[in-house]
C-alpha positions in Angstrom: -3.0 -45.1 175.3 -3.9 -44.0 178.8 -1.8 -41.1 180.0 0.6 -42.3 182.7 1.3 -40.0 185.6 4.6 -39.9 187.3 4.9 -41.9 190.4 6.5 -40.2 193.4 9.2 -42.6 194.6 8.8 -41.2 198.1 5.0 -41.6 198.3 3.4 -44.1 200.7 2.3 -47.5 199.3 -1.2 -47.9 198.1 -1.9 -50.2 201.1 -1.3 -47.3 203.4 -3.8 -45.2 201.5 -6.5 -47.8 201.8 -5.7 -48.3 205.5 -6.4 -44.6 206.0 -9.7 -44.9 204.2 -10.7 -47.8 206.4 -9.7 -45.9 209.5 -11.9 -42.9 208.4 -14.9 -45.2 207.8 -14.5 -47.0 211.1 -14.2 -43.7 213.0 -17.4 -42.3 211.4 -19.3 -45.6 212.0 -18.3 -45.8 215.7 -19.3 -42.2 216.2 -22.7 -42.5 214.5 -23.9 -46.0 215.5 -24.6 -45.2 219.2 -26.7 -42.1 218.2 -28.6 -44.2 215.7 -29.3 -46.9 218.3 -30.6 -44.3 220.8 -32.9 -42.7 218.2 -34.3 -46.1 217.1 -34.9 -47.1 220.7 -36.8 -43.9 221.3 -39.0 -44.5 218.2 -39.8 -47.9 219.5 -40.8 -46.5 222.9 -43.1 -44.0 221.3 -44.8 -46.8 219.4 -45.3 -49.0 222.5 -46.5 -45.9 224.4 -49.2 -45.3 221.8 -50.3 -48.9 222.2 -50.3 -48.6 226.0 -52.5 -45.5 225.7 -55.0 -47.6 223.7 -55.2 -50.1 226.6 -57.6 -48.1 228.9 -59.5 -46.8 225.9 -60.2 -50.4 224.7 -61.2 -51.6 228.1 -63.4 -48.6 228.6 -65.2 -49.2 225.3 -65.8 -52.9 226.2 -67.2 -51.7 229.6 -69.4 -49.2 227.8 -70.7 -51.9 225.5 -71.6 -54.1 228.5 -73.4 -51.2 230.1 -75.4 -50.4 227.0 -76.3 -54.1 226.6 -77.5 -54.3 230.3 -79.7 -51.2 229.7 -81.0 -52.6 226.5 -82.0 -55.9 228.2 -83.6 -54.1 231.1 -85.7 -51.9 228.8 -86.9 -54.8 226.8 -87.8 -56.7 229.9 -90.1 -53.8 231.0 -92.1 -53.7 227.8 -95.8 -54.4 228.6 -96.4 -55.9 225.2 -93.7 -58.5 225.9 -95.3 -59.3 229.3 -98.7 -59.8 227.7 -97.5 -62.0 224.9 -95.3 -64.1 227.3 -98.3 -64.6 229.7 -100.6 -65.6 226.8 -97.9 -67.8 225.4 -98.6 -66.4 222.0 -95.2 -67.6 220.6 -95.8 -66.5 217.0 -96.7 -63.0 218.0 -93.9 -62.9 220.5 -91.4 -64.0 217.8 -92.5 -61.1 215.5 -92.4 -58.7 218.4 -88.8 -59.7 219.2 -87.8 -59.2 215.6 -89.1 -55.6 215.8 -87.3 -55.0 219.1 -84.1 -56.5 217.8 -84.2 -54.3 214.7 -85.0 -51.2 216.6 -82.4 -51.8 219.3 -79.7 -52.6 216.7 -78.7 -55.7 218.7 -77.5 -58.9 217.1 -79.6 -61.2 219.4 -82.8 -61.0 221.5 -83.9 -64.2 223.3 -86.9 -64.7 225.7 -86.7 -67.6 228.2 -89.6 -68.9 230.4 -89.5 -69.6 234.1 -88.1 -73.1 233.5 -85.0 -71.7 231.7 -86.1 -72.8 228.2 -85.9 -70.6 225.1 -89.4 -69.7 223.9 -88.7 -67.1 221.3 -85.7 -65.3 219.8 -84.5 -63.1 216.9 -81.1 -62.5 215.3 -78.2 -64.8 215.9 -78.8 -68.5 216.7 -77.8 -69.6 220.2 -78.1 -72.8 222.2 -80.5 -73.3 225.1 -77.7 -72.9 227.5 -78.1 -69.2 227.1 -81.0 -69.2 229.5 -78.7 -70.3 232.3 -76.8 -67.0 232.7 -75.9 -66.4 236.4 -74.6 -62.8 235.9 -76.0 -59.7 234.3 -73.4 -60.0 231.5 -71.6 -63.1 230.2 -69.8 -64.4 227.1 -71.2 -67.1 224.8 -68.8 -68.8 222.4 -69.1 -71.6 219.8 -65.7 -73.0 218.9 -66.9 -75.9 216.8 -66.4 -74.0 213.6 -63.1 -73.0 212.0 -63.8 -69.4 213.0 -65.2 -69.2 216.6 -68.5 -67.3 217.1 -68.4 -65.0 220.2 -71.4 -63.1 221.6 -71.5 -60.6 224.5 -74.8 -61.3 226.4 -76.8 -59.4 229.0 -79.8 -60.9 231.0 -82.7 -59.1 232.7 -85.6 -60.8 234.4 -89.2 -60.2 233.2 -91.4 -59.4 236.2 -95.2 -59.0 236.0 -97.2 -58.0 239.1 -94.2 -58.9 241.3 -93.9 -62.4 239.7 -90.9 -63.5 237.8 -92.3 -64.9 234.5 -89.1 -65.2 232.4 -85.9 -63.6 231.2 -84.9 -61.4 228.4 -81.4 -61.8 226.9 -79.8 -59.3 224.6 -76.5 -59.7 222.9 -74.0 -58.4 220.3 -71.7 -60.4 218.1 -68.0 -59.7 218.5 -67.3 -60.1 214.7 -65.3 -58.3 212.1 -67.8 -55.4 212.0 -67.4 -55.0 215.8 -63.7 -55.0 215.4 -63.9 -52.3 212.7 -66.0 -50.1 215.0 -63.4 -50.5 217.7 -60.6 -49.5 215.3 -62.5 -46.4 214.3 -62.9 -45.4 218.0 -59.3 -46.2 219.1 -57.3 -45.6 216.0 -55.7 -49.0 216.4 -56.3 -52.3 214.6 -58.5 -54.5 216.7 -58.5 -58.3 217.0 -60.7 -60.5 219.2 -59.5 -63.8 220.7 -61.5 -66.5 222.5 -59.6 -69.2 224.3 -56.5 -68.3 222.3 -58.4 -68.6 218.9 -58.9 -65.8 216.4 -62.6 -64.8 216.4 -62.7 -61.4 214.6 -60.4 -58.7 213.3 -60.4 -55.3 211.7 -57.7 -56.2 209.3 -58.9 -56.5 205.7 -57.6 -60.1 205.4 -59.0 -63.6 206.2 -58.5 -64.8 209.7 -56.5 -67.8 208.3 -54.0 -65.4 206.8 -53.7 -63.4 210.0 -53.2 -66.7 212.0 -50.3 -67.6 209.7 -48.5 -64.4 210.5 -45.3 -65.2 212.4 -45.3 -63.5 215.8 -42.3 -62.6 217.9 -42.7 -61.9 221.6 -41.2 -58.7 222.9 -39.8 -58.8 226.4 -39.3 -55.8 228.7 -37.7 -55.2 232.0 -41.1 -54.7 233.7 -43.6 -56.9 232.0 -46.9 -55.0 231.4 -50.4 -56.4 231.8 -50.9 -58.6 228.7 -48.0 -59.3 226.4 -46.4 -57.6 223.4 -45.7 -59.2 220.0 -44.6 -58.1 216.6 -45.6 -59.5 213.2 -45.8 -58.7 209.5 -49.1 -58.7 207.5 -49.5 -57.8 203.9 -45.8 -56.8 203.9 -46.4 -54.3 206.7 -44.9 -54.5 210.2 -47.1 -54.2 213.3 -46.6 -53.9 217.0 -49.4 -55.6 219.0 -50.6 -55.6 222.6 -53.0 -58.3 223.8 -55.3 -57.4 226.7 -57.5 -59.7 228.9 -61.2 -58.5 228.7 -63.1 -61.1 230.7 -62.3 -64.1 232.7 -64.2 -66.3 230.3 -61.1 -66.4 227.9 -62.0 -63.2 226.0 -59.0 -61.2 224.9 -58.5 -58.2 222.7 -55.4 -57.3 220.7 -54.7 -53.8 219.6 -52.1 -53.4 216.8 -50.2 -50.4 215.4 -48.7 -50.2 212.0 -45.1 -49.1 212.4 -44.3 -48.8 208.8 -43.6 -45.1 209.1 -41.5 -45.6 212.2 -39.4 -48.2 210.4 -39.2 -45.9 207.3 -37.9 -43.2 209.6 -35.3 -45.5 211.1 -34.3 -46.5 207.6 -34.0 -42.9 206.6 -31.7 -42.3 209.6 -29.7 -45.3 208.5 -29.5 -44.1 204.9 -28.6 -40.7 206.1 -25.8 -42.1 208.2 -24.7 -44.3 205.4 -24.7 -41.3 203.0 -22.5 -39.3 205.4 -20.1 -42.2 205.8 -20.2 -42.7 202.0 -19.4 -39.0 201.4 -16.4 -39.3 203.7 -15.4 -42.5 202.0 -15.7 -40.9 198.5 -13.5 -38.0 199.6 -10.9 -40.4 201.0 -11.2 -42.7 197.9 -10.6 -39.8 195.6 -7.5 -38.9 197.4 -6.4 -42.5 197.6 -7.1 -43.1 194.0 -4.9 -40.2 193.0 -2.1 -41.7 195.0 -2.8 -45.3 193.9 -2.8 -44.2 190.2 0.5 -42.7 190.6 1.9 -45.9 192.0 -0.1 -48.6 190.3 -0.4 -47.6 186.7 2.7 -49.5 185.7 1.6 -52.6 187.6 -1.8 -52.4 186.0 -0.1 -52.7 182.6 1.8 -55.8 183.8 -1.5 -57.3 185.1 -3.1 -56.8 181.7 -0.2 -58.5 180.0 -0.5 -61.5 182.4 -4.2 -61.7 181.8 -3.5 -61.8 178.1 -1.2 -64.7 178.7 -3.9 -66.6 180.6 -6.3 -66.1 177.7 -3.8 -67.6 175.2 -2.4 -64.4 173.7 1.3 -65.2 173.5 2.0 -63.2 170.3 1.6 -59.7 171.6 4.9 -58.4 173.2 4.9 -56.9 176.7 5.3 -53.2 176.4 5.2 -51.2 179.6 6.1 -47.5 179.9 7.6 -48.0 183.4 9.1 -45.1 185.3 10.1 -47.5 188.1 13.3 -49.5 187.5 11.9 -52.6 189.3 8.8 -52.5 187.2 10.9 -52.4 184.0 12.8 -55.5 185.1 9.6 -57.3 185.8 8.3 -56.4 182.3 11.4 -57.7 180.6 11.2 -61.0 182.6 7.5 -61.4 181.7 8.2 -60.9 178.0 11.0 -63.5 178.0 8.6 -65.9 179.7 6.0 -65.2 177.0 8.4 -66.2 174.2 9.5 -69.4 176.0 5.8 -70.3 176.8 4.7 -69.8 173.2 7.4 -72.1 171.9 6.5 -74.8 174.4 2.8 -74.5 173.9 3.2 -74.9 170.1 5.1 -78.1 170.6 2.5 -79.4 173.0 -0.3 -78.6 170.6 1.4 -80.5 167.8 1.9 -83.5 170.1 -1.7 -83.3 171.3 -3.1 -83.1 167.7 -1.1 -86.2 166.8 -2.3 -88.0 169.9 -6.0 -87.1 169.3 -5.8 -88.4 165.7 -4.2 -91.6 166.9 -6.9 -92.1 169.6 -9.7 -91.3 167.1 -8.3 -94.0 164.7 -8.2 -96.7 167.4 -11.2 -98.9 167.4 -10.6 -100.1 170.9 -11.5 -97.8 173.9 -8.9 -96.5 176.3 -9.8 -95.7 179.9 -7.4 -94.4 182.6 -8.3 -94.8 186.3 -6.7 -93.3 189.4 -6.0 -95.0 192.7 -9.6 -94.5 193.7 -10.9 -96.0 190.5 -12.2 -92.7 189.2 -12.0 -92.1 185.5 -9.4 -89.6 184.5 -9.3 -90.3 180.7 -12.0 -91.6 178.3 -11.1 -92.0 174.7 -13.4 -91.5 171.7 -13.3 -95.3 171.2 -14.6 -95.8 174.7 -17.5 -93.4 174.0 -18.4 -95.3 170.9 -18.4 -98.7 172.6 -20.1 -97.8 175.9 -22.4 -94.9 174.8 -21.2 -92.7 177.7 -19.9 -89.3 176.9 -16.5 -88.1 178.2 -18.0 -85.2 180.2 -20.5 -87.6 181.9 -17.9 -90.0 183.3 -14.8 -87.8 184.1 -13.8 -87.7 187.8 -16.4 -90.3 188.7 -16.1 -93.9 189.8 -16.0 -96.5 187.1 -18.5 -98.6 189.1 -21.2 -96.0 188.3 -21.0 -96.7 184.5 -19.8 -100.3 184.2 -22.3 -102.7 185.8 -21.4 -106.4 185.5 -24.4 -108.6 184.8 -23.1 -112.0 185.7 -21.7 -111.2 189.2 -22.5 -109.0 192.1 -18.9 -107.9 192.4 -18.3 -104.2 191.4 -16.5 -103.6 188.1 -13.4 -102.2 190.0 -12.8 -105.6 191.6 -12.9 -107.4 188.2 -10.2 -105.3 186.5 -7.5 -107.7 185.2 -3.9 -107.6 186.4 -1.4 -105.8 184.1 -0.8 -107.7 181.0 -3.8 -110.0 181.5 -7.2 -110.1 179.7 -10.7 -110.7 181.1 -14.1 -110.9 179.4 -17.0 -109.2 181.3 -20.6 -108.9 180.4 -21.8 -105.3 181.3 -24.8 -103.0 180.8 -24.2 -100.1 178.4 -25.6 -96.5 178.6 -28.7 -97.4 176.5 -29.5 -100.4 178.7 -28.2 -102.9 176.2 -25.8 -105.7 177.1 -22.3 -106.1 175.7 -19.4 -108.4 176.3 -16.2 -106.5 176.7 -12.7 -107.9 176.4 -10.6 -105.8 178.9 -6.8 -105.7 179.1 -5.1 -103.9 182.0 -1.8 -102.0 182.3 -0.2 -99.7 184.9 0.8 -96.1 184.3 3.1 -94.3 186.6 3.3 -90.6 185.5 6.7 -89.0 185.9 7.0 -87.2 189.3 3.6 -88.4 190.4 3.0 -90.3 193.6 -0.1 -92.1 192.3 -0.1 -95.1 190.0 -2.9 -95.1 187.4 -4.5 -98.0 185.7 -4.9 -98.1 181.9 -7.8 -100.3 180.5 -8.1 -101.2 176.8 -11.6 -102.3 176.1 -13.0 -104.0 173.0 -16.7 -105.0 172.3 -16.7 -108.7 171.4 -20.5 -109.1 171.8 -21.0 -110.1 168.1 -18.1 -112.6 168.3 -19.5 -114.2 171.4 -23.0 -114.3 170.0 -21.7 -116.0 166.8 -19.7 -118.6 168.8 -22.7 -119.2 171.0 -25.2 -119.3 168.1 -23.0 -121.7 166.1 -22.6 -124.1 169.0 -26.4 -124.1 169.7 -27.1 -124.5 166.0 -24.7 -127.4 165.5 -26.0 -129.2 168.6 -29.7 -128.7 167.6 -29.2 -129.6 163.9 -27.4 -132.8 165.0 -30.3 -133.5 167.3 -32.9 -132.7 164.6 -31.2 -135.1 162.2 -30.3 -137.8 164.7 -33.8 -138.3 166.1 -35.6 -139.0 162.8 -32.6 -141.0 161.4 -32.6 -143.2 164.5 -36.3 -143.8 164.1 -35.8 -144.6 160.4 -33.0 -147.0 161.1 -35.0 -148.8 163.8 -38.0 -149.1 161.4 -35.8 -150.3 158.5 -34.0 -152.8 160.8 -37.4 -154.1 162.0 -38.6 -154.5 158.3 -35.4 -156.4 157.4 -35.6 -158.8 160.4 -39.4 -159.3 160.6 -40.9 -158.4 157.2 -42.1 -161.9 156.6 -43.8 -162.2 160.0 -45.6 -158.8 159.9 -49.2 -158.6 159.0 -50.4 -155.9 156.4 -51.6 -153.5 159.2 -48.2 -153.7 161.0 -46.4 -153.4 157.7 -48.4 -150.3 156.8 -47.7 -148.7 160.2 -44.0 -149.2 159.8 -44.1 -147.8 156.3 -46.1 -144.8 157.5 -43.5 -144.2 160.2 -40.8 -144.3 157.6 -42.8 -141.8 155.5 -43.3 -139.4 158.4 -39.5 -139.5 159.2 -38.6 -138.9 155.6 -41.1 -136.0 155.4 -39.6 -134.4 158.6 -36.1 -134.8 157.2 -37.2 -133.3 153.9 -38.7 -130.3 155.5 -35.6 -129.7 157.6 -33.3 -130.1 154.6 -35.5 -127.7 152.6 -35.3 -125.1 155.3 -31.5 -125.5 155.6 -31.1 -125.1 151.9 -33.4 -122.1 151.8 -31.6 -120.6 154.8 -28.2 -121.0 153.1 -29.6 -119.5 149.9 -30.9 -116.5 151.9 -27.6 -116.1 153.7 -25.5 -116.1 150.5 -27.9 -113.7 148.7 -28.9 -116.3 146.0 -32.5 -116.5 147.2 -35.1 -115.7 144.5 -38.8 -116.1 144.0 -40.5 -116.5 140.6 -44.1 -115.3 141.0 -46.7 -116.3 138.4 -50.5 -116.8 138.3 -51.1 -119.5 140.9 -54.2 -121.4 142.2 -54.0 -120.8 146.0 -56.6 -123.5 146.7 -54.4 -126.1 145.0 -51.4 -125.1 147.1 -53.4 -125.3 150.3 -54.8 -128.7 149.3 -51.4 -130.0 148.5 -50.0 -128.8 151.8 -52.9 -130.5 153.7 -52.3 -133.7 151.8 -48.6 -133.8 152.6 -49.2 -133.0 156.3 -52.2 -135.3 156.8 -50.0 -138.3 158.0 -48.4 -136.2 160.7 -51.7 -134.9 161.8 -53.2 -138.4 161.9 -50.4 -139.6 164.1 -51.4 -137.2 166.9 -55.1 -137.4 166.3 -55.3 -133.8 165.2 -57.9 -132.8 162.6 -57.5 -130.1 160.0 -60.3 -127.8 158.9 -60.1 -125.7 155.8 -62.4 -122.8 155.1 -61.9 -121.0 151.8 -64.2 -118.4 150.3 -66.2 -119.3 147.2 -64.4 -118.3 144.1 -61.0 -117.8 145.7 -59.0 -115.7 143.2 -55.8 -116.5 141.4 -52.7 -115.1 143.2 -49.4 -113.8 141.8 -46.9 -116.0 143.7 -44.2 -118.7 143.4 -46.2 -121.9 144.0 -43.3 -124.0 145.2 -42.2 -121.3 147.8 -45.8 -120.7 149.0 -46.2 -124.5 149.4 -43.1 -124.5 151.6 -44.6 -121.7 153.7 -47.8 -123.6 154.2 -45.9 -126.8 155.2 -43.7 -124.9 157.7 -46.7 -123.3 159.3 -48.6 -126.6 159.5 -45.5 -128.3 160.9 -45.3 -125.8 163.7 -49.0 -126.1 164.4 -48.7 -129.9 164.5 -45.7 -129.7 166.8 -47.1 -127.3 169.4 -50.8 -128.1 169.4 -52.0 -130.8 171.9 -53.2 -134.2 170.6 -56.7 -134.5 169.3 -57.1 -130.7 168.7 -58.2 -128.7 165.7 -55.8 -126.9 163.3 -57.6 -124.6 160.9 -56.8 -122.9 157.6 -58.8 -120.0 156.3 -58.4 -117.3 153.7 -59.8 -113.8 153.6 -60.1 -111.6 150.5 -59.2 -108.0 151.0 -58.7 -105.1 148.7 -56.2 -106.6 146.2 -54.9 -109.2 148.6 -55.6 -112.6 150.0 -54.8 -113.2 153.7 -54.1 -116.9 154.6 -54.2 -117.9 158.3 -53.1 -121.1 160.1 -54.6 -121.3 163.7 -53.5 -123.8 166.3 -54.3 -124.5 170.0 -50.8 -124.4 171.3 -49.4 -122.4 174.2 -49.4 -119.1 172.2 -46.7 -116.5 171.7 -46.2 -113.7 174.3 -46.1 -110.2 172.7 -42.5 -109.5 173.6 -41.4 -112.6 171.6 -43.4 -112.1 168.4 -40.7 -110.3 166.6 -37.9 -112.7 167.7 -39.6 -115.9 166.4 -39.2 -114.7 162.8 -35.4 -114.3 163.1 -32.9 -117.0 162.1 -32.4 -119.8 164.5 -34.4 -118.7 167.6 -37.6 -120.4 168.5 -40.0 -120.2 171.5 -39.7 -123.0 174.0 -43.4 -123.7 174.8 -42.5 -125.1 178.3 -40.5 -122.2 179.7 -41.7 -119.4 177.3 -38.3 -118.0 176.6 -36.1 -117.8 173.5 -33.8 -120.7 172.8 -31.3 -120.9 170.0 -31.2 -124.0 167.7 -32.4 -125.1 164.3 -35.5 -122.9 164.3 -35.3 -122.0 160.6 -38.9 -122.6 159.5 -40.4 -119.2 160.5 -37.3 -117.3 159.2 -37.7 -119.0 155.8 -41.4 -118.1 155.9 -40.6 -114.5 156.5 -38.0 -114.4 153.8 -40.4 -116.0 151.2 -43.3 -113.7 152.0 -41.3 -110.5 152.1 -39.7 -111.5 148.8 -43.2 -111.4 147.4 -43.5 -107.8 148.8 -46.1 -109.1 151.2 -46.6 -109.2 155.0 -46.4 -112.0 157.6 -47.3 -112.0 161.3 -48.8 -113.7 164.3 -51.9 -112.9 166.5 -53.5 -114.5 169.5 -56.1 -117.2 168.9 -59.4 -116.7 170.8 -59.5 -119.5 173.4 -55.8 -120.2 173.3 -53.1 -120.7 170.7 -51.7 -118.6 167.9 -52.8 -117.5 164.4 -50.0 -117.2 161.9 -51.0 -115.3 158.8 -49.5 -114.0 155.5 -50.7 -112.1 152.5 -50.4 -112.7 148.7 -51.4 -110.3 145.9 -54.4 -111.1 143.7 -53.4 -111.6 140.1 -56.2 -109.6 138.6 -55.2 -106.5 140.6 -51.6 -106.4 139.5 
């Protein structure tokens, strides 16, 4: 255990010790900050003074360059060879001679103009014909059409032969990065050239675009100097810059000085001052810590005990070696509180465990909302029903997670009154729809000013679906039976009343109508019986060697009257030597009749319905193709379920007595085979199924 030092009861409180430390720090700071400010200001002045010294040097260097350029142009204009070539107008020789002069004079441009002011020959940098229109001995030529402007310093001298002005010689140098580097070497300062405010050249080892992106800050002074001062950072280095006007044509030069060392010196002073203040603070802190330890060791132990409480450690007794009476009393009270809190917490944990088990066992979901309709409780049952996790919904509005689908009203306005029940169709977390039965109640916590709402939710989607499906099924089955029965009754009544007056053709037509009605009822009854058999689990198939061609022929014979009634014609294309299949012939016949019935129902009058078979590796695939409206891809799985069918007029799923395809799927899958539907080229659908070849089993 840490050794406890005695606390002097007459010592000053620890707050007084810290106050003394703060006072020492403030005194040292106020004494040192003015001196630091004066030194920093003096360093800045020295930096700007160095830039100001570079001003006359820079201007003198530009003047010297102009003088050199004037002399160079004058010397070139006096060359006899140049006079002779210009008078002879030997432009090719003149062009070669100018290249020699330009190389020897180390100029970037040499141009010769005739008496009319037209360029006749030149060497070096390209320049427009406007160059021959110089009115002064020296001038600036700039081309700002490019991203980086091109700037040339030009000098003109007339070419005089026998007292006659026969042309002009123009010499020039390019103010580019190489020029800027030479200026830097001569002035000791970074050099940048501007033309009409645009960057043209620089001695910095960076692209001009990077230099142009450097953020500049204007530095103001009491007496503004010629030009203006700015500061900027480039390549993580600080610079002071001074921009100077060179010529009236918009040419400016900027000299820059890296002040990294000056700023480092300033930082050194700051760190030195901080170190001095820190040393004083450390000395004061050591003395204060000594006094604080004497006073606060007991209270530190009490703090540790309180932190242990907050972390859930209620079993460790509070033991404090206090030499202060008041501290001992606090320790005793804290230990008593620990014992009471432990007992209360255990009771709450037992009650919570019981409540959690109860909520987990409840199938229904329980949700509690506050006055603002924010979720304050979300039971495990609610998580299972909605798909939302408790941590996702807590303290958020119920309207964010419960979205009614049959009304634009928010969910919070649809909550039933206490004791009432309401059914709401909502969208769940996974995007699915569910019908929820919601019962509301009010909860007023003891001592709370707000009244909360308790919702008990139950998913009744399956119940609603069963009720809705049963209603549709009964209505459609009644319709499916009533229509053919009515037709049969009418035909039989006509036979009974007028049989003796009917000719053989009319009698045959009535009998054929009776046959078609009975055939439709037989197909419907067969599908109902098979569906009931499938539902009760009594559905079985009895595969045996079967002649598939006979089954297809029998189905075509049975369906032929229905096809003739609508003027539809059936084409059958079977491969030669179609093999024997292993299948239940009665069930496969029912499959063929159901597929042909659908093709007859949905195909237009006087269209073709085709049957074909394809032999594959160990299987035979039978296809029935129609010219109906077709099946959209999103509905191809639904049409094989019980009851739903596709309404060919609205192309959406309806619920009724659509049992045929579900029976087809059950029969084929019972044979361990596959069934499906594809698009028919030119319109319609192709329903297909497979059967195993007997010889391959």
